[in-house]
C-alpha positions as MATLAB code, in Angstrom:
seq = 'MPRRTDRIETTVEARARSRPHTAAPDGFVVRGVPTRLEGGRMHATATNRIAMLGAVAGVLSRSGVRVEDAESVAVSFPDFFELLDSVVER';
ca = [
      32.759  -64.972   27.584;
      32.460  -61.873   25.220;
      31.216  -62.544   21.722;
      33.933  -61.950   19.034;
      33.025  -60.113   15.830;
      34.733  -60.360   12.545;
      35.311  -56.627   12.009;
      36.299  -56.986    8.376;
      33.344  -59.020    7.441;
      30.891  -56.777    9.402;
      32.372  -53.663    7.641;
      32.040  -55.363    4.229;
      28.397  -56.309    4.985;
      27.603  -52.809    6.226;
      29.065  -51.121    3.127;
      28.053  -53.735    0.601;
      24.735  -51.916   -0.102;
      26.429  -48.838   -1.316;
      29.585  -50.144   -3.096;
      31.005  -53.732   -4.005;
      33.315  -54.787   -1.288;
      35.430  -57.938   -0.981;
      36.763  -59.221    2.355;
      40.435  -60.189    2.439;
      42.309  -61.749    5.321;
      43.959  -58.362    6.335;
      41.339  -55.923    5.311;
      38.846  -55.485    2.347;
      38.923  -54.214   -1.217;
      36.581  -51.520   -2.369;
      35.657  -51.245   -6.016;
      34.481  -48.120   -7.754;
      34.951  -44.440   -7.739;
      34.662  -42.597   -4.339;
      31.364  -40.861   -3.885;
      29.494  -39.290   -0.934;
      27.731  -41.885    1.182;
      23.974  -41.934    0.907;
      23.370  -42.907    4.590;
      20.937  -45.503    6.068;
      20.977  -48.041    8.800;
      23.965  -50.008   10.174;
      23.853  -52.721   12.825;
      27.014  -52.515   14.979;
      26.675  -56.154   16.234;
      27.380  -54.921   19.720;
      30.935  -53.920   18.645;
      32.163  -50.567   19.811;
      34.467  -50.049   16.690;
      31.780  -50.835   14.313;
      29.550  -48.449   15.931;
      32.097  -45.691   15.894;
      32.649  -46.379   12.166;
      28.905  -46.064   11.469;
      28.767  -42.840   13.395;
      31.589  -41.289   11.425;
      30.088  -42.520    8.145;
      26.869  -40.881    9.244;
      28.738  -37.561    9.507;
      30.107  -38.037    6.049;
      26.890  -39.076    4.475;
      23.971  -37.133    2.763;
      21.264  -38.337    5.127;
      23.010  -39.782    8.146;
      23.448  -43.304    9.420;
      21.338  -44.847   12.078;
      23.520  -47.029   14.242;
      21.840  -49.797   16.018;
      23.754  -51.048   19.193;
      25.515  -47.629   19.370;
      25.501  -47.944   23.181;
      28.370  -50.438   22.702;
      30.728  -47.467   22.132;
      30.763  -46.727   25.912;
      32.919  -49.904   26.415;
      35.962  -48.144   25.215;
      34.987  -44.521   24.607;
      32.085  -43.216   26.649;
      32.407  -39.658   25.416;
      32.632  -40.548   21.820;
      29.304  -39.129   20.553;
      29.754  -35.955   22.632;
      33.196  -35.377   21.073;
      32.153  -36.307   17.589;
      29.204  -33.791   18.013;
      31.462  -31.053   19.043;
      33.594  -31.274   15.827;
      30.632  -31.536   13.397;
      29.822  -28.456   11.413;
      25.984  -28.005   11.185;
];
């Protein structure tokens, strides 16, 4: 049986280092003024959507995001990283 991941809690945990977040039953609350992400590492917990979130955050960040378990993206979107790379301005 596949392991279920609480995506809200995983997202809150991943972002908690850069800005205060609070999980809610239907999403999360972010406190503070939007700024550019610094980057860092994110563990996708073997969840394809969390891995894609981390990859996009990496594109938007100053120093990139290293996504652990990034291979989980292949479950739903095998060409995701190729497509993301094709739209990123270097």
